[in-house]
Residue frames as a rotation matrix with the C-alpha (Angstrom) as fourth column:
UNK 1
0.572 0.820 -0.012 0.03
0.820 -0.572 -0.008 -0.07
-0.013 -0.006 -1.000 0.00
UNK 2
-0.283 -0.792 0.542 1.42
0.830 -0.485 -0.276 3.37
0.482 0.371 0.794 -1.03
UNK 3
0.836 0.543 -0.082 0.14
0.509 -0.709 0.489 5.71
0.207 -0.450 -0.868 1.67
UNK 4
-0.030 -0.794 0.608 2.36
0.185 -0.602 -0.777 8.69
0.982 0.089 0.165 2.44
UNK 5
0.076 0.074 -0.994 3.09
0.947 0.307 0.095 8.47
0.312 -0.949 -0.046 6.18
UNK 6
-0.616 -0.387 -0.686 4.21
0.637 -0.757 -0.145 12.09
-0.464 -0.526 0.713 6.47
UNK 7
0.331 0.895 -0.298 1.21
0.368 -0.413 -0.833 13.29
-0.869 0.166 -0.466 4.42
UNK 8
0.999 -0.050 -0.020 3.45
-0.039 -0.421 -0.906 14.85
0.037 0.906 -0.423 1.78
UNK 9
0.313 -0.945 0.096 7.05
0.081 0.127 0.989 14.29
-0.946 -0.302 0.116 0.58
UNK 10
0.426 -0.363 -0.829 9.48
-0.891 -0.329 -0.314 14.86
-0.159 0.872 -0.464 -2.28
UNK 11
0.908 -0.078 0.411 10.53
0.120 0.990 -0.077 11.69
-0.401 0.119 0.908 -4.10
UNK 12
0.033 -0.996 0.084 14.11
0.339 0.090 0.936 10.96
-0.940 -0.002 0.340 -5.36
UNK 13
-0.359 -0.133 0.924 12.99
0.931 0.022 0.365 11.58
-0.069 0.991 0.116 -8.97
UNK 14
-0.993 -0.114 -0.022 11.79
0.114 -0.993 0.022 15.17
-0.024 0.019 1.000 -8.01
UNK 15
-0.321 0.946 0.041 8.08
0.125 0.000 0.992 14.30
0.939 0.323 -0.119 -8.00
UNK 16
-0.637 0.230 0.736 5.70
-0.740 -0.450 -0.500 14.81
0.217 -0.863 0.457 -5.19
UNK 17
-0.538 0.494 -0.683 3.80
0.367 0.867 0.339 12.20
0.759 -0.068 -0.647 -3.14
UNK 18
-0.818 0.308 0.486 0.85
-0.552 -0.660 -0.511 13.10
0.163 -0.686 0.709 -0.84
UNK 19
0.129 0.991 -0.034 -2.29
-0.848 0.128 0.514 11.77
0.514 -0.037 0.857 0.86
UNK 20
-0.961 -0.258 0.100 -3.22
-0.273 0.828 -0.490 8.93
0.043 -0.498 -0.866 3.12
UNK 21
-0.271 0.936 -0.223 -6.53
-0.645 -0.005 0.764 7.33
0.714 0.352 0.605 2.27
UNK 22
-0.231 0.099 -0.968 -6.30
0.443 0.896 -0.014 5.04
0.866 -0.432 -0.251 5.32
UNK 23
-0.972 -0.235 0.021 -6.76
0.100 -0.490 -0.866 7.73
0.214 -0.839 0.499 7.94
UNK 24
-0.207 0.934 -0.290 -10.04
0.959 0.252 0.127 7.80
0.192 -0.252 -0.948 9.92
UNK 25
0.578 0.374 -0.725 -9.62
0.570 -0.821 0.031 11.45
-0.584 -0.431 -0.688 10.93
UNK 26
0.913 -0.189 0.362 -8.55
0.187 -0.595 -0.781 14.49
0.363 0.781 -0.508 8.97
UNK 27
0.299 -0.872 -0.388 -4.89
0.655 -0.108 0.748 15.36
-0.694 -0.478 0.539 8.92
UNK 28
0.946 0.012 0.324 -3.13
0.262 -0.618 -0.741 18.28
0.192 0.786 -0.588 7.25
UNK 29
0.054 -0.958 -0.283 0.30
0.810 -0.123 0.574 19.57
-0.584 -0.260 0.769 6.60
UNK 30
0.953 0.303 0.019 0.94
0.269 -0.814 -0.515 23.14
-0.141 0.496 -0.857 5.45
UNK 31
0.760 -0.615 -0.210 3.86
-0.623 -0.781 0.033 25.12
-0.184 0.106 -0.977 4.06
UNK 32
0.407 -0.566 0.716 5.60
0.382 0.818 0.430 22.13
-0.830 0.098 0.549 2.49
UNK 33
0.321 -0.333 -0.887 8.16
-0.723 -0.690 -0.002 23.57
-0.611 0.642 -0.462 0.00
UNK 34
0.069 -0.229 0.971 8.71
0.529 0.834 0.159 21.75
-0.846 0.502 0.179 -3.27
UNK 35
-0.214 -0.277 0.937 10.18
0.977 -0.062 0.205 23.13
0.002 0.959 0.284 -6.46
UNK 36
-0.952 -0.192 0.240 9.93
0.197 -0.980 -0.002 26.76
0.235 0.045 0.971 -5.28
UNK 37
-0.158 0.961 0.228 6.21
-0.305 -0.267 0.914 26.36
0.939 0.075 0.335 -4.40
UNK 38
-0.861 0.027 0.508 4.42
-0.497 0.168 -0.851 25.98
-0.109 -0.985 -0.131 -1.08
UNK 39
-0.447 0.669 -0.594 1.97
-0.085 0.629 0.773 23.04
0.890 0.396 -0.225 -0.77
UNK 40
-0.545 0.402 0.736 -0.78
-0.810 -0.025 -0.586 22.29
-0.217 -0.915 0.340 1.64
UNK 41
-0.626 0.355 -0.694 -2.38
-0.146 0.821 0.552 18.86
0.766 0.447 -0.462 1.89
UNK 42
-0.345 0.560 0.754 -5.52
-0.881 0.084 -0.466 17.74
-0.324 -0.825 0.464 3.76
UNK 43
-0.364 0.135 -0.922 -6.36
-0.575 0.746 0.336 14.06
0.733 0.653 -0.194 3.69
UNK 44
-0.523 0.216 0.824 -8.33
-0.640 0.539 -0.547 11.23
-0.563 -0.814 -0.143 5.22
UNK 45
-0.641 0.270 0.718 -10.59
0.371 0.928 -0.017 8.32
-0.671 0.256 -0.695 4.23
UNK 46
0.241 0.939 0.245 -13.27
0.719 -0.004 -0.695 10.53
-0.652 0.344 -0.676 2.60
UNK 47
0.992 0.054 0.117 -11.30
0.117 -0.756 -0.644 13.26
0.053 0.653 -0.756 0.90
UNK 48
0.071 -0.979 -0.190 -7.75
0.820 -0.051 0.570 14.27
-0.567 -0.197 0.800 -0.18
UNK 49
0.929 0.288 0.233 -7.01
0.367 -0.802 -0.472 17.85
0.051 0.524 -0.850 -1.25
UNK 50
-0.122 -0.988 -0.098 -3.72
0.922 -0.150 0.356 19.50
-0.367 -0.047 0.929 -2.41
UNK 51
0.955 0.294 -0.044 -3.20
0.263 -0.904 -0.336 23.23
-0.139 0.310 -0.941 -2.88
UNK 52
-0.023 -0.975 0.221 -0.16
0.999 -0.032 -0.038 24.99
0.044 0.220 0.975 -4.47
UNK 53
-0.905 -0.406 0.130 0.57
0.400 -0.914 -0.071 28.45
0.148 -0.012 0.989 -3.37
UNK 54
-0.697 0.689 -0.198 -2.94
-0.152 -0.412 -0.898 28.75
-0.701 -0.596 0.392 -2.03
UNK 55
-0.249 0.553 -0.795 -4.45
-0.967 -0.188 0.172 27.60
-0.054 0.811 0.582 -5.32
UNK 56
0.604 0.587 0.539 -6.37
-0.500 0.806 -0.317 24.39
-0.620 -0.079 0.780 -6.06
UNK 57
-0.334 -0.757 -0.562 -4.25
-0.936 0.193 0.296 21.62
-0.115 0.625 -0.772 -7.50
UNK 58
-0.665 0.121 -0.737 -5.92
-0.203 0.920 0.334 18.26
0.719 0.372 -0.587 -6.76
UNK 59
-0.355 0.580 0.733 -8.95
-0.883 0.049 -0.467 16.76
-0.307 -0.813 0.495 -4.89
UNK 60
-0.687 0.219 -0.693 -10.37
-0.209 0.854 0.476 13.29
0.696 0.472 -0.541 -4.61
UNK 61
-0.228 0.696 0.680 -13.55
-0.931 0.048 -0.362 11.94
-0.285 -0.716 0.637 -3.15
UNK 62
0.979 -0.057 -0.197 -13.16
0.201 0.066 0.977 9.53
-0.043 -0.996 0.076 -1.37
UNK 63
0.524 -0.849 -0.069 -9.55
-0.682 -0.467 0.563 10.08
-0.510 -0.248 -0.823 -0.17
UNK 64
0.926 -0.363 -0.103 -6.64
0.186 0.677 -0.712 8.71
0.329 0.640 0.694 -2.09
UNK 65
0.411 -0.889 -0.201 -2.89
0.095 -0.178 0.980 8.39
-0.907 -0.422 0.011 -1.85
UNK 66
0.996 -0.086 -0.017 -0.91
-0.037 -0.230 -0.972 9.89
0.080 0.969 -0.232 -4.74
UNK 67
0.317 -0.947 0.054 2.62
0.289 0.151 0.945 9.12
-0.903 -0.284 0.322 -5.64
UNK 68
-0.527 -0.732 0.432 5.00
0.664 -0.039 0.746 10.53
-0.530 0.680 0.507 -8.28
UNK 69
0.640 0.768 0.006 2.83
0.664 -0.549 -0.508 13.57
-0.387 0.329 -0.861 -9.01
UNK 70
-0.580 -0.810 -0.092 4.62
0.557 -0.476 0.681 15.58
-0.595 0.344 0.727 -11.72
UNK 71
0.714 0.697 -0.067 3.39
0.438 -0.518 -0.735 18.67
-0.547 0.495 -0.675 -13.53
UNK 72
-0.616 -0.787 0.003 4.91
0.533 -0.415 0.738 20.39
-0.579 0.456 0.675 -16.48
UNK 73
-0.674 0.306 -0.672 3.69
-0.499 -0.860 0.109 22.73
-0.544 0.409 0.733 -19.21
UNK 74
-0.720 0.309 -0.621 1.97
-0.509 0.372 0.776 19.91
0.471 0.875 -0.111 -21.00
UNK 75
0.349 0.883 -0.313 -0.01
-0.336 0.430 0.838 18.34
0.875 -0.188 0.447 -18.20
UNK 76
-0.040 -0.271 0.962 0.35
-0.994 0.111 -0.010 16.07
-0.104 -0.956 -0.274 -15.16
UNK 77
0.065 0.031 -0.997 1.20
-0.265 0.964 0.013 12.43
0.962 0.264 0.071 -14.41
UNK 78
-0.408 -0.255 0.876 0.81
-0.907 0.005 -0.421 10.49
0.103 -0.967 -0.234 -11.19
UNK 79
-0.596 0.227 -0.770 -0.13
0.076 0.971 0.228 7.23
0.799 0.078 -0.596 -9.63
UNK 80
-0.300 0.605 0.737 -3.23
-0.900 -0.435 -0.009 6.99
0.315 -0.666 0.676 -7.39
UNK 81
-0.713 0.136 -0.688 -4.49
0.249 0.966 -0.068 4.43
0.656 -0.220 -0.722 -4.87
UNK 82
-0.494 0.612 0.617 -7.64
-0.854 -0.474 -0.214 4.17
0.161 -0.633 0.757 -2.82
UNK 83
-0.771 0.228 0.595 -9.96
-0.155 0.839 -0.522 1.74
-0.618 -0.494 -0.611 -1.16
UNK 84
0.062 0.891 0.450 -12.82
0.637 0.312 -0.705 2.48
-0.769 0.331 -0.548 -3.63
UNK 85
-0.090 -0.078 0.993 -13.51
0.949 -0.309 0.061 4.16
0.302 0.948 0.102 -6.90
UNK 86
-0.187 -0.184 -0.965 -12.81
0.630 -0.776 0.025 7.87
-0.754 -0.603 0.261 -6.83
UNK 87
0.786 0.316 0.531 -13.77
0.592 -0.632 -0.501 11.12
0.177 0.708 -0.684 -8.45
UNK 88
-0.142 -0.933 -0.331 -10.62
0.881 -0.272 0.388 13.09
-0.452 -0.236 0.860 -9.12
UNK 89
0.923 0.306 0.233 -10.48
0.379 -0.824 -0.421 16.84
0.063 0.477 -0.877 -9.89
UNK 90
-0.022 -0.992 -0.126 -7.23
0.922 -0.068 0.382 18.25
-0.387 -0.108 0.916 -11.08
UNK 91
0.676 0.219 -0.704 -6.32
0.116 -0.975 -0.191 21.91
-0.728 0.048 -0.684 -11.50
UNK 92
-0.139 -0.671 0.728 -4.86
0.913 0.199 0.357 22.63
-0.384 0.714 0.585 -14.95
UNK 93
-0.976 -0.180 -0.121 -5.05
0.109 -0.891 0.441 25.52
-0.187 0.418 0.889 -17.52
UNK 94
-0.256 0.934 -0.250 -8.31
-0.208 -0.306 -0.929 27.22
-0.944 -0.186 0.273 -18.10
UNK 95
0.676 0.708 -0.205 -10.53
-0.344 0.057 -0.937 26.10
-0.652 0.704 0.282 -20.98
UNK 96
-0.272 -0.819 -0.506 -7.76
-0.957 0.171 0.236 23.76
-0.106 0.548 -0.830 -22.46
UNK 97
0.781 0.516 -0.352 -8.24
-0.582 0.805 -0.111 20.39
0.226 0.292 0.929 -24.11
UNK 98
-0.274 -0.847 0.455 -6.33
-0.933 0.350 0.090 17.46
-0.235 -0.400 -0.886 -22.65
UNK 99
0.142 0.243 -0.959 -5.97
-0.461 0.874 0.153 13.82
0.876 0.421 0.237 -23.56
UNK 100
0.139 -0.023 0.990 -6.53
-0.989 0.052 0.140 11.54
-0.054 -0.998 -0.015 -20.62
UNK 101
-0.088 -0.221 -0.971 -5.06
-0.315 0.931 -0.183 8.11
0.945 0.290 -0.151 -19.93
UNK 102
0.259 0.197 0.946 -6.06
-0.965 0.099 0.243 5.99
-0.046 -0.975 0.216 -17.05
UNK 103
0.364 -0.203 0.909 -4.20
-0.214 0.932 0.294 2.68
-0.907 -0.302 0.296 -16.36
UNK 104
-0.663 -0.722 0.200 -2.44
0.060 0.214 0.975 3.06
-0.746 0.658 -0.099 -19.74
UNK 105
-0.288 0.649 0.704 -5.78
0.938 0.340 0.070 3.25
-0.194 0.680 -0.707 -21.57
UNK 106
-0.991 -0.015 0.136 -6.68
0.061 -0.939 0.338 6.37
0.123 0.344 0.931 -23.60
UNK 107
-0.360 0.925 -0.119 -10.19
0.777 0.227 -0.587 7.47
-0.516 -0.304 -0.801 -22.39
UNK 108
0.324 0.526 0.786 -10.36
0.897 -0.435 -0.079 10.37
0.300 0.731 -0.613 -24.81
UNK 109
-0.701 -0.528 0.479 -10.02
0.436 -0.849 -0.297 14.10
0.564 0.000 0.826 -24.86
UNK 110
0.339 0.755 -0.561 -11.58
0.940 -0.243 0.241 16.35
0.045 -0.609 -0.792 -22.20
UNK 111
-0.139 -0.250 0.958 -11.75
0.306 -0.931 -0.199 20.13
0.942 0.265 0.206 -21.82
UNK 112
-0.679 -0.153 -0.718 -11.14
0.733 -0.097 -0.673 21.96
0.034 -0.983 0.178 -18.57
UNK 113
0.446 0.883 -0.143 -13.64
0.894 -0.447 0.029 24.38
-0.038 -0.141 -0.989 -17.17
UNK 114
0.677 -0.100 0.729 -13.32
0.093 -0.971 -0.220 28.15
0.730 0.217 -0.648 -17.03
UNK 115
0.765 -0.357 0.536 -11.52
-0.640 -0.332 0.693 27.68
-0.069 -0.873 -0.482 -13.70
UNK 116
-0.070 -0.902 -0.427 -9.15
-0.912 0.231 -0.339 25.07
0.404 0.365 -0.839 -15.13
UNK 117
-0.286 -0.016 0.958 -10.58
-0.707 0.678 -0.200 22.09
-0.647 -0.735 -0.206 -13.36
UNK 118
-0.246 0.177 -0.953 -10.78
-0.742 0.598 0.303 18.65
0.623 0.782 -0.016 -15.00
UNK 119
-0.034 0.325 0.945 -12.82
-0.860 0.472 -0.193 15.88
-0.509 -0.820 0.263 -13.31
UNK 120
-0.251 -0.046 -0.967 -12.35
-0.684 0.715 0.143 12.16
0.685 0.698 -0.211 -13.98
UNK 121
0.692 0.403 0.599 -13.53
-0.701 0.573 0.424 8.96
-0.173 -0.713 0.679 -12.40
UNK 122
-0.314 -0.832 -0.457 -10.95
-0.787 0.498 -0.365 6.26
0.531 0.245 -0.811 -11.61
UNK 123
0.786 0.508 -0.352 -11.80
-0.287 0.805 0.520 2.69
0.548 -0.308 0.778 -10.78
UNK 124
-0.210 -0.920 0.332 -9.65
-0.785 -0.044 -0.618 1.81
0.583 -0.390 -0.712 -7.74
UNK 125
0.400 0.446 0.801 -11.58
-0.854 0.499 0.148 -0.79
-0.334 -0.743 0.580 -5.85
UNK 126
0.727 -0.164 0.667 -9.48
0.094 0.986 0.139 -3.99
-0.680 -0.038 0.732 -5.95
UNK 127
0.929 -0.310 0.199 -7.13
0.193 -0.051 -0.980 -2.45
0.314 0.949 0.013 -8.45
UNK 128
0.196 -0.865 -0.463 -4.23
0.883 -0.049 0.466 -1.30
-0.426 -0.500 0.754 -6.19
UNK 129
-0.263 -0.403 -0.877 -2.31
0.064 -0.914 0.401 1.56
-0.963 0.050 0.266 -7.88
UNK 130
0.527 0.432 0.732 -3.49
0.799 0.043 -0.600 3.16
-0.291 0.901 -0.322 -11.15
UNK 131
-0.635 -0.767 -0.094 -1.36
0.624 -0.581 0.523 5.36
-0.455 0.273 0.847 -13.33
UNK 132
0.623 0.782 0.028 -2.99
0.644 -0.492 -0.586 8.63
-0.444 0.383 -0.810 -14.62
UNK 133
-0.648 -0.761 0.013 -1.57
0.594 -0.495 0.634 10.80
-0.477 0.418 0.773 -17.39
UNK 134
0.604 0.796 -0.030 -3.28
0.633 -0.502 -0.590 13.97
-0.485 0.337 -0.807 -18.57
UNK 135
-0.471 -0.874 -0.122 -1.53
0.494 -0.376 0.784 15.82
-0.731 0.309 0.609 -21.45
UNK 136
0.054 0.385 -0.921 -2.20
-0.494 -0.792 -0.359 18.52
-0.868 0.474 0.147 -24.05
């Protein structure tokens, strides 16, 4: 199981890991510096939320554990794990079209909202870890 015991951490490859979907009560960590940005994570069994510099970056319902979260100018990649299927919302560029891959399968193109949010459903129950890639 890939829970992040310290709630948020930098990996050896420079990516970010955060969240702990096994917690029964809310836990949070603020002012975590990574790549020149400040991150805040709130996580537990029913929700995981990540903010970068006070702005929305990621949310899942129910809670998830995310490893190897990497963002660049073309999108985001990460691995997600949870006890049950989850609705993920990722903060990206406003009104931009992205191609979405879940578990290596192309699920098609999706467009972000005016606020730059993209919502996807990921089947996690009994799956273990699932890779997600969202790119322009």
